[in-house]
ROSEVO-603803 format. One line per field, with one value per residue (C-alpha): residue in three letters; z, x, y. Coordinates in steps of 0.05 Angstrom, whole numbers, plus 5000, padded with zeros to 4 digits. Layout:
BEGIN
aa (ALA  ...)
pz (Z  ...)
px (X  ...)
py (Y  ...)
***
This chain:
BEGIN
aa (MET  MET  TYR  GLU  ASN  GLN  LYS  GLY  LEU  ILE  TYR  THR  ASN  ASP  LYS  CYS  ILE  GLY  CYS  ASN  LYS  CYS  ILE  SER  VAL  CYS  PRO  VAL  ILE  VAL  ALA  ASN  ARG  ALA  VAL  GLU  THR  GLU  GLU  GLY  LEU  GLN  ARG  ILE  GLU  VAL  ASP  GLY  GLU  LYS  CYS  ILE  ALA  CYS  GLY  ALA  CYS  PHE  ASP  ALA  CYS  GLU  HIS  ASN  ALA  ARG  GLU  PHE  VAL  ASP  ASP  THR  GLU  ASP  PHE  PHE  ALA  ALA  LEU  SER  LYS  GLY  GLU  ARG  ILE  SER  VAL  LEU  TRP  ALA  PRO  ALA  PHE  ALA  ALA  ASN  TYR  PRO  ASN  GLU  TYR  ARG  GLN  ILE  LEU  GLY  GLY  LEU  LYS  ARG  LEU  GLY  VAL  ASN  ARG  ILE  ILE  SER  VAL  SER  PHE  GLY  ALA  ASP  ILE  THR  THR  TRP  GLY  TYR  ILE  LYS  TYR  ILE  THR  GLU  HIS  ASN  PHE  GLN  GLY  GLY  ILE  SER  GLN  PRO  CYS  PRO  ALA  VAL  VAL  ASN  TYR  ILE  GLU  HIS  TYR  ILE  PRO  GLU  LEU  ILE  PRO  LYS  LEU  VAL  PRO  VAL  GLN  SER  PRO  LEU  MET  CYS  ALA  ALA  ILE  TYR  ALA  LYS  LYS  TYR  LEU  ASN  ILE  SER  ASP  LYS  LEU  ALA  PHE  ILE  SER  PRO  CYS  ILE  ALA  LYS  LYS  ASP  GLU  ILE  ARG  ASP  PRO  LYS  ASN  LYS  GLY  TYR  VAL  SER  TYR  ASN  VAL  THR  PHE  ASP  HIS  LEU  ALA  LYS  TYR  SER  ARG  LYS  HIS  ASN  LEU  LYS  ALA  GLU  PRO  ALA  PRO  ASN  GLU  ILE  GLU  TYR  GLY  LEU  GLY  SER  ILE  TYR  PRO  MET  PRO  GLY  GLY  LEU  LYS  GLU  ASN  VAL  TYR  TRP  PHE  CYS  GLY  GLU  GLU  VAL  PHE  ILE  ARG  GLN  ILE  GLU  GLY  GLU  LYS  HIS  THR  TYR  HIS  PHE  LEU  GLU  ASP  TYR  LYS  GLN  ARG  VAL  LEU  ALA  GLY  LYS  ARG  LEU  PRO  PHE  MET  VAL  ASP  ALA  LEU  ASN  CYS  ALA  GLN  GLY  CYS  ILE  TYR  GLY  THR  GLY  ILE  GLU  GLU  GLU  LYS  ALA  LYS  THR  ASP  ASP  THR  LEU  TYR  GLU  LEU  GLN  ALA  ILE  LYS  GLU  ALA  SER  LYS  SER  ASN  ARG  LYS  SER  SER  ALA  TRP  ALA  ARG  ARG  ALA  THR  ALA  ALA  GLN  ARG  LEU  LYS  SER  LEU  ASN  LYS  GLN  PHE  ALA  ARG  LEU  ASP  LEU  ASN  ASP  PHE  ILE  ARG  GLU  TYR  THR  ASN  LYS  SER  LYS  GLY  ASN  ALA  LEU  GLN  LYS  PRO  ASN  LEU  THR  GLU  LEU  ASN  ASP  ILE  PHE  ALA  ASP  MET  ASN  LYS  THR  ASN  SER  VAL  GLN  GLN  HIS  ILE  ASN  CYS  SER  ALA  CYS  GLY  TYR  SER  THR  CYS  THR  GLU  MET  ALA  ALA  ALA  ILE  TYR  ASN  GLY  CYS  ASN  SER  LYS  ASN  SER  CYS  VAL  HIS  TYR  ILE  LYS  ASN  MET  ALA  GLU  ALA  GLU  LYS  GLU  ARG  ILE  GLN  GLU  ILE  SER  TYR  GLU  VAL  GLU  ALA  LYS  ASN  ALA  GLU  MET  ALA  LYS  LYS  ASN  GLU  THR  ILE  GLY  GLU  MET  VAL  ALA  GLU  ALA  ASN  GLY  GLU  PHE  SER  THR  LEU  ASN  ALA  SER  ILE  ASP  GLU  MET  ILE  ASP  GLY  ASN  ASN  ASN  ASN  ALA  GLU  GLU  SER  THR  ASN  ILE  SER  MET  ALA  MET  VAL  GLU  VAL  VAL  ASP  PHE  CYS  ASP  GLU  MET  LYS  LYS  SER  PHE  GLY  GLU  ILE  HIS  GLU  LEU  LEU  GLU  GLN  LEU  GLY  GLY  ASN  ASN  GLU  ASN  ILE  THR  LYS  VAL  ALA  ALA  LYS  THR  ASN  LEU  LEU  SER  LEU  ASN  ALA  SER  ILE  GLU  ALA  ALA  ARG  ALA  GLY  GLU  VAL  GLY  LYS  GLY  PHE  ALA  VAL  VAL  ALA  GLN  GLU  ILE  LYS  ALA  LEU  SER  ASP  VAL  SER  LYS  GLY  ALA  ALA  ASP  ASP  SER  SER  LYS  ASN  LYS  GLU  GLN  ILE  VAL  ALA  ALA  MET  MET  LYS  LEU  MET  GLU  SER  SER  GLU  ASN  LEU  MET  LYS  VAL  VAL  ASP  ASN  VAL  ASN  GLU  ARG  ILE  THR  ASN  LEU  ALA  ALA  SER  THR  GLU  GLU  ILE  ALA  ALA  SER  ALA  THR  MET  ILE  GLY  GLN  VAL  ALA  THR  GLU  LEU  HIS  SER  LYS  PHE  ASP  ARG  ILE  SER  ALA  LEU)
pz (4778  4705  4680  4632  4575  4579  4556  4556  4606  4626  4647  4676  4747  4780  4797  4726  4719  4644  4645  4579  4604  4587  4515  4510  4525  4490  4424  4396  4380  4381  4446  4490  4487  4516  4544  4585  4651  4676  4718  4654  4669  4621  4633  4588  4580  4549  4485  4501  4428  4409  4471  4465  4541  4538  4608  4590  4621  4690  4691  4665  4709  4777  4798  4798  4751  4713  4736  4703  4708  4709  4730  4802  4834  4785  4796  4872  4865  4819  4868  4926  4885  4876  4803  4782  4764  4751  4754  4706  4737  4701  4714  4735  4795  4827  4812  4842  4904  4915  4989  4981  4914  4936  4998  4957  4908  4969  4992  4924  4930  4998  4967  4917  4858  4824  4785  4789  4729  4715  4648  4644  4616  4564  4547  4533  4484  4452  4442  4410  4366  4344  4324  4290  4251  4230  4207  4172  4137  4128  4164  4168  4204  4244  4303  4370  4399  4473  4486  4476  4473  4413  4380  4395  4362  4299  4291  4302  4271  4228  4195  4142  4194  4212  4163  4201  4269  4286  4283  4346  4410  4471  4532  4566  4509  4497  4571  4567  4503  4533  4596  4556  4500  4530  4604  4591  4643  4635  4688  4673  4672  4709  4693  4748  4706  4706  4647  4638  4563  4572  4580  4507  4487  4527  4502  4429  4396  4357  4423  4434  4507  4533  4590  4629  4680  4679  4752  4757  4809  4836  4851  4874  4923  4953  4958  4991  5044  5057  5064  5092  5032  5046  5064  5058  4998  4934  4894  4820  4781  4716  4708  4665  4634  4608  4592  4662  4637  4584  4629  4627  4571  4515  4549  4484  4449  4501  4492  4417  4427  4475  4420  4355  4376  4377  4303  4287  4290  4336  4339  4411  4427  4491  4520  4497  4475  4426  4408  4370  4332  4314  4288  4244  4215  4210  4167  4117  4119  4105  4050  4018  4017  4057  4096  4159  4224  4243  4287  4327  4403  4419  4488  4508  4577  4581  4633  4606  4638  4706  4712  4673  4674  4724  4779  4843  4835  4891  4856  4798  4843  4857  4819  4868  4817  4765  4815  4832  4758  4747  4803  4770  4704  4733  4769  4702  4671  4682  4689  4651  4582  4552  4576  4532  4587  4594  4606  4575  4512  4446  4417  4366  4421  4463  4404  4389  4462  4459  4397  4429  4493  4453  4398  4416  4409  4345  4325  4292  4360  4380  4317  4326  4277  4277  4258  4221  4269  4235  4206  4245  4291  4249  4252  4198  4168  4143  4073  4061  4054  4117  4155  4134  4155  4224  4231  4208  4263  4312  4287  4260  4194  4175  4174  4237  4277  4248  4270  4340  4365  4438  4458  4514  4485  4494  4420  4390  4335  4317  4258  4305  4347  4284  4267  4337  4327  4258  4291  4343  4404  4422  4410  4395  4468  4488  4448  4495  4438  4414  4485  4489  4423  4446  4512  4475  4429  4489  4522  4461  4460  4533  4520  4465  4510  4564  4514  4495  4569  4581  4522  4546  4616  4588  4548  4610  4651  4602  4604  4679  4678  4635  4679  4740  4710  4691  4762  4792  4745  4761  4835  4826  4786  4840  4892  4850  4838  4912  4929  4876  4901  4973  4949  4910  4971  5015  4963  4954  5029  5034  4976  5009  5074  5039  4998  5062  5094  5033  5033  5105  5089  5032  5080  5120  5057  5042  5113  5104  5039  5073  5129  5078  5039  5102  5118  5048  5059  5124  5091  5034  5084  5118  5051  5037  5103  5084  5018  5057  5102  5041  5013  5079  5079  5008  5026  5088  5045  4994  5048  5080  5013  5004  5073  5056  4992  5031  5083  5029  4999  5067  5082  5017  5036  5103  5071  5114  5173  5138  5115  5175  5166  5092  5111  5155  5099  5052  5101  5109  5035  5031  5086  5048  4984  5021  5053  4987  4954  5010  5004  4929  4935  4989  4943  4886  4931  4957  4886  4871  4936  4921  4851  4880  4934  4882  4843  4907  4924  4854  4857  4926  4898  4840  4889  4930  4867  4849  4921  4921  4854  4879  4945  4907  4863  4923  4958  4896  4891  4963  4951  4887  4923  4978  4925  4890  4956  4970  4899  4907  4973  4938  4881  4933  4964  4896  4879  4946  4931  4861  4890  4939  4883  4840  4900  4905  4829  4834  4891  4847)
px (7196  7216  7273  7251  7295  7271  7200  7190  7165  7237  7287  7357  7365  7425  7458  7483  7559  7560  7583  7548  7517  7448  7470  7498  7430  7385  7356  7352  7417  7387  7346  7404  7442  7510  7510  7559  7537  7555  7610  7641  7619  7583  7513  7469  7399  7338  7307  7234  7214  7256  7254  7207  7204  7232  7264  7329  7368  7338  7370  7436  7445  7475  7475  7398  7404  7340  7269  7201  7134  7064  6995  6993  6992  6940  6897  6894  6884  6825  6796  6802  6762  6706  6718  6684  6737  6736  6799  6827  6882  6935  6939  7012  6986  6959  7024  7068  7024  6986  6973  6959  6928  6856  6866  6897  6839  6793  6829  6817  6744  6742  6771  6715  6734  6670  6683  6744  6756  6814  6849  6855  6784  6809  6865  6813  6781  6848  6861  6792  6805  6874  6851  6789  6825  6884  6841  6789  6841  6895  6941  7004  7066  7030  7066  7030  7020  7003  7073  7071  7148  7148  7093  7132  7195  7158  7119  7182  7238  7212  7149  7157  7130  7068  7025  7049  7024  6961  6906  6872  6875  6917  6885  6882  6846  6800  6780  6770  6729  6687  6676  6655  6614  6586  6582  6564  6613  6619  6673  6744  6787  6853  6900  6941  7001  7068  7091  7117  7104  7029  7023  7042  6988  6932  6948  6952  6897  6873  6856  6804  6821  6787  6838  6859  6910  6970  6984  7047  7056  7118  7086  7020  7055  7095  7033  6996  7049  7055  6980  6959  6914  6894  6822  6770  6789  6752  6721  6732  6674  6683  6705  6766  6804  6874  6884  6912  6978  6990  7043  7089  7138  7101  7034  7000  7032  7003  6934  6938  6962  6904  6854  6892  6936  7012  7016  7018  7086  7089  7155  7167  7216  7230  7280  7309  7374  7339  7270  7293  7349  7297  7249  7304  7318  7244  7235  7284  7248  7181  7208  7243  7177  7204  7161  7130  7104  7031  7046  7102  7093  7141  7152  7201  7217  7259  7213  7149  7102  7105  7174  7155  7188  7138  7146  7186  7259  7258  7204  7251  7303  7265  7223  7165  7122  7132  7108  7047  7031  7037  6986  6940  6949  6927  6869  6846  6836  6766  6743  6679  6685  6639  6682  6733  6783  6766  6827  6796  6769  6806  6834  6778  6725  6756  6758  6685  6668  6709  6673  6607  6627  6643  6591  6557  6621  6635  6708  6708  6701  6768  6807  6867  6900  6974  7013  7078  7118  7185  7189  7240  7255  7290  7366  7399  7456  7517  7541  7611  7642  7607  7627  7700  7698  7672  7726  7779  7756  7763  7834  7812  7847  7851  7805  7833  7821  7751  7732  7760  7689  7707  7637  7665  7625  7561  7552  7565  7611  7653  7606  7546  7585  7599  7524  7507  7555  7524  7455  7479  7467  7540  7610  7680  7699  7659  7707  7759  7808  7802  7817  7873  7903  7897  7931  7987  7997  7998  8048  8093  8086  8104  8164  8187  8179  8218  8275  8273  8274  8334  8370  8353  8376  8443  8447  8426  8481  8532  8501  8501  8577  8581  8531  8573  8633  8591  8562  8632  8652  8587  8601  8666  8631  8579  8633  8661  8591  8575  8639  8624  8553  8579  8627  8571  8526  8580  8594  8521  8512  8571  8543  8475  8507  8550  8490  8450  8507  8513  8438  8441  8499  8460  8403  8451  8470  8397  8388  8449  8421  8355  8392  8434  8372  8340  8404  8404  8332  8349  8408  8362  8314  8371  8394  8324  8325  8393  8363  8308  8359  8398  8335  8323  8396  8389  8324  8359  8419  8373  8338  8405  8431  8369  8379  8452  8431  8382  8435  8484  8432  8418  8493  8503  8449  8480  8544  8605  8565  8541  8609  8618  8549  8565  8625  8579  8529  8584  8606  8536  8529  8594  8569  8504  8540  8585  8523  8488  8548  8556  8482  8488  8549  8513  8453  8497  8533  8465  8441  8504  8498  8424  8442  8497  8449  8396  8447  8468  8396  8383  8446  8424  8357  8391  8437  8378  8346  8411  8418  8345  8357  8422  8389  8331  8379  8421  8357  8337  8408  8405  8338  8364  8427  8385  8342  8405  8432  8366  8366  8438  8420  8363  8410  8457  8402  8380  8453  8460  8397  8421  8487  8452  8410  8471  8503  8443  8443  8517  8503  8453)
py (4174  4174  4216  4270  4247  4175  4166  4091  4039  4022  4075  4083  4110  4142  4076  4065  4060  4049  3977  3960  3895  3920  3932  3862  3829  3879  3852  3922  3957  4027  4019  4040  4106  4117  4188  4228  4258  4327  4295  4266  4194  4147  4120  4079  4108  4077  4104  4095  4102  4042  3998  3938  3929  3859  3869  3832  3889  3875  3806  3832  3893  3876  3949  3954  4013  3998  4011  4008  4044  4015  4039  4014  4084  4110  4048  4056  4131  4119  4068  4118  4168  4118  4101  4037  3986  3911  3869  3817  3776  3735  3660  3669  3709  3645  3608  3663  3675  3610  3625  3699  3716  3704  3747  3803  3799  3801  3864  3896  3877  3911  3975  3977  3933  3908  3844  3798  3753  3705  3716  3640  3643  3693  3644  3590  3639  3653  3578  3571  3632  3609  3539  3566  3620  3575  3518  3561  3605  3553  3601  3560  3586  3639  3671  3673  3742  3735  3764  3840  3845  3798  3839  3903  3875  3852  3917  3960  3920  3862  3890  3836  3787  3827  3786  3724  3748  3708  3762  3737  3776  3755  3722  3790  3825  3765  3768  3844  3839  3783  3825  3886  3855  3791  3808  3881  3906  3981  3990  4008  3946  3936  3878  3846  3830  3794  3836  3907  3906  3893  3969  3977  3927  3959  4029  4009  4051  3990  3956  4011  4025  3962  3959  4021  3998  3951  3933  3889  3834  3869  3936  3906  3859  3916  3959  3901  3892  3967  3978  3910  3899  3826  3811  3755  3712  3729  3670  3656  3686  3647  3575  3565  3507  3493  3567  3570  3542  3596  3629  3568  3556  3521  3534  3553  3493  3446  3477  3466  3395  3384  3400  3383  3326  3323  3307  3381  3415  3475  3512  3532  3588  3628  3676  3742  3709  3663  3690  3752  3716  3663  3716  3746  3677  3662  3724  3696  3629  3662  3706  3646  3607  3549  3500  3530  3499  3496  3556  3588  3593  3651  3682  3736  3708  3644  3612  3641  3692  3659  3692  3753  3821  3849  3798  3805  3787  3736  3695  3679  3648  3583  3532  3538  3574  3519  3467  3509  3518  3443  3433  3484  3448  3381  3414  3445  3376  3349  3277  3293  3264  3316  3373  3408  3393  3319  3275  3213  3248  3249  3314  3316  3307  3362  3409  3394  3410  3474  3498  3482  3519  3582  3574  3638  3678  3716  3706  3775  3807  3778  3794  3840  3887  3906  3968  3977  4021  4012  4082  4122  4063  4012  4006  4049  4009  4047  4032  4006  4076  4101  4039  4047  4120  4100  4046  4096  4144  4086  4072  4004  4007  3933  3872  3841  3905  3910  3840  3835  3825  3825  3848  3892  3950  3909  3893  3824  3850  3910  3921  3926  3976  4017  4013  4038  4097  4110  4112  4162  4118  4106  4132  4106  4120  4057  4013  3985  3973  4044  4068  4016  4040  4112  4093  4057  4116  4162  4115  4119  4194  4198  4152  4198  4257  4219  4208  4281  4300  4255  4286  4355  4337  4315  4379  4417  4384  4410  4477  4474  4466  4528  4563  4544  4577  4638  4639  4638  4695  4731  4723  4761  4814  4819  4830  4888  4914  4912  4949  5002  5008  5017  5072  5105  5101  5133  5187  5203  5206  5255  5296  5297  5321  5375  5398  5405  5446  5491  5501  5522  5571  5600  5612  5655  5693  5706  5732  5777  5804  5818  5857  5895  5913  5939  5981  6010  6030  6065  6102  6122  6151  6190  6217  6238  6276  6307  6329  6364  6397  6422  6452  6488  6513  6537  6573  6604  6623  6655  6695  6713  6736  6779  6809  6821  6856  6899  6912  6934  6981  7011  7017  7054  7102  7112  7131  7131  7112  7051  7027  6982  6954  6943  6901  6859  6853  6831  6777  6754  6748  6711  6664  6656  6639  6590  6557  6553  6523  6472  6455  6448  6405  6363  6354  6333  6283  6259  6245  6207  6169  6154  6131  6087  6061  6045  6005  5970  5954  5929  5886  5862  5841  5805  5773  5748  5719  5684  5659  5634  5599  5569  5549  5515  5478  5457  5433  5393  5367  5345  5310  5277  5256  5224  5188  5165  5140  5103  5073  5053  5019  4982  4962  4936  4894  4866  4851  4815  4773  4757  4737  4691  4660  4650  4615  4568  4555  4540  4492  4454)
***
């Protein structure tokens, strides 16, 4: 499954460790992006818009961190739905699977594939088209285009060479066009392919959707084993010639030699390490108007399409496929002198036979157009000021540092690395020398800090001596402090105890005042009763006095006889006056006693208020004293802990 942020045919999976090997072999500086994962690790992702699908990264990556997509799953899904599909198979298929390919093709036939046609026949058409176009248009120095990775590179990065691409379709497209226009096959076409990049060719809008599926050898072989795809071998439907050797290095060149003779100069170039450097140099040669070859036979893969990017890895580890292709090559040569593939015929005779064989074909049907795709894809080169700014940010401040060219970052030169940074596909953190310089600077900074620490340690040692003296002095002070705190605690405890005793005594005073107040109340009641008695005595005295007066009046009337009674009346009056006087005196004394009692009661109440106030204050004092005692105890504990810590500090 493709990652969402990687849109191309090739993508990076989770096995990437950011080793930069893929960058080192990629012909396109901007096709790889160094990104940081959520875990803070570096991984190299593929920019699908800029990748040409050359597959060089597969050979370089020993971590199997690169994968590719093709149409194998879609192809089999369409077959299972009953879609009409015919298959075109690459000649490299027979070389890679000499004992299996017919059975696999038979299995596809069993699943519903309609027609099965070898692209070797399409390669024969391509050879015919190349020679015809070159000779009729004097098209010297044309670049072959069967390799889609080479076409991708020119369209994206060297548009100046687009006019030099031979405008004749590849063997695949020639076979597809022949099937559609000359065999009238209306089915969708699937290509059994050794190449990842063929997907880019078949989905090019200018190729009109002739081919729908790119099914690579790798994925097809795995599907075949998993689903037991093999069946009765399928026969070849169309005879083919030397086009069968197109997959081998120089296969196109040999075909041209076969028909034009070896007098023509064909520049053969293969392999990612050489092809794209050659094309850059070739651009300069074309622009300079220098002499050019008859044609350029350029392939992306070092050993040709037989070891293409879409084959199984194990197949590339032996030369078995080369031997098989050599056998196919010999079998393609005919003993019939009239044939285009006749061994005994001359090159001119073969060419004549080839033109006769394809005389009914219209070359215009097999002409291809190309597109300049360089806009937004080409490498943006920083100017001198921008380049120096990037180097300055990388701490490369002189020419030596700017030309270390160690390639550890994956780029050939420091300037290429700077260009990658300028194009936003890498960062200075990928430069080992930048990291090294940063590490050395950090080492120096740590060394400086170490020196500072040593100096501070020496200074601290001196301070420790002073601190030791201060600690010793502090220990003495702590002893005094602890003694004072102990005394304060004892004093506060005594004060709290005395305050509690006083408070209890004051409670007794309050009780006494309450009793005295009650006694005053009882006396006041008795005095009130005395006042009532005095009033009664006064009333009795008044009545007695009135009786005495009456008695005196009656005694006077009685005359001499009443004299004795008059004396009694006089005594009664005297007694009455004495009683009244005593009662009056008693009332006056009572009022004075009451007034005195009221003052005493008022004083008693004031005394009780004072006692209550004093008692409340004593209670508060007792509580405060207890709090002070508790705080003093806590202070004593803290002082003890501090004393202990000072002892430990002193021990250090």
